C-alpha positions in Angstrom: -6.7 37.9 70.8 -5.9 34.2 70.3 -2.3 32.9 71.1 -0.2 32.3 68.0 0.2 28.7 67.0 1.9 27.4 63.9 0.3 24.3 62.4 0.8 22.8 59.0 -1.8 20.5 57.5 -3.1 19.3 54.1 -6.6 20.2 53.2 -8.7 18.5 50.4 -9.3 20.9 47.5 -13.1 21.1 47.9 -12.8 22.1 51.6 -10.0 24.5 50.8 -12.2 26.2 48.2 -15.0 26.6 50.8 -12.5 28.0 53.4 -11.1 30.5 50.8 -14.6 31.6 49.9 -15.6 32.1 53.6 -12.4 34.0 54.3 -13.0 36.2 51.3 -16.5 37.0 52.4 -15.2 38.2 55.8 -12.2 40.0 54.2 -9.8 37.8 56.0 -6.7 35.8 54.9 -7.2 32.0 54.8 -4.7 31.8 57.7 -6.6 34.3 59.8 -10.0 32.6 59.1 -8.6 29.2 59.9 -6.9 30.4 63.1 -10.1 32.1 64.2 -12.2 29.0 63.5 -9.8 26.8 65.4 -9.7 29.2 68.3 -13.6 29.2 68.5 -13.6 25.4 68.3 -11.1 25.1 71.2 -13.0 27.6 73.3 -16.3 25.7 72.8 -14.6 22.5 74.0 -13.3 24.0 77.2 -15.8 23.2 79.9 -15.7 24.5 83.4 -14.0 22.3 86.0 -16.3 19.8 87.7 -15.8 18.7 91.3 -13.6 15.7 90.3 -11.3 17.9 88.3 -11.0 20.3 91.1 -10.2 17.5 93.6 -7.6 16.0 91.3 -5.9 19.4 90.7 -5.8 20.0 94.4 -4.1 16.7 95.2 -0.5 16.4 96.6 1.5 15.0 93.7 4.9 15.1 95.5 4.9 11.3 95.8 3.8 10.6 92.3 7.0 8.6 91.5 5.9 6.1 94.1 2.9 5.0 92.0 3.3 2.1 89.5 4.0 3.2 86.0 1.1 3.7 83.7 0.2 0.8 81.4 0.1 2.2 77.9 -0.8 -1.2 76.5 1.0 -3.1 73.7 1.4 0.0 71.5 3.3 1.9 74.2 2.9 5.6 74.7 1.6 7.6 71.8 4.1 9.2 69.5 5.0 12.7 70.5 5.4 15.7 68.2 8.5 17.8 68.5 8.1 21.4 69.8 10.3 24.4 69.6 10.2 27.7 71.4 10.9 31.0 69.7 11.2 34.0 72.0 8.6 36.6 71.2 6.5 34.0 69.3 6.0 31.0 71.6 5.8 27.3 71.1 5.6 25.8 67.6 4.4 22.2 67.2 5.9 20.4 64.2 3.1 18.5 62.5 3.9 16.0 59.8 1.4 13.9 57.9 2.5 10.5 56.7 
């Protein structure tokens, strides 16, 4: 079973109609269909670790603060999205569209 995640997004009407039809054909709610599709997409993107990943993960990072700060460029670090934690539910990411 996929972990529960709460995401809010806006979908163009033609795409929403296709999602509703696909969910109906599978006797699923739109939310369940979208959650399942998102879960499958994430799983397909998760590749096994390669040698460089394994080396990096095995490194001693106890002296990380001695390294120079990362240069994010003129835009600075990317904007973060606020998260909350609800016991028994998990983390929720607040997603706002401009």
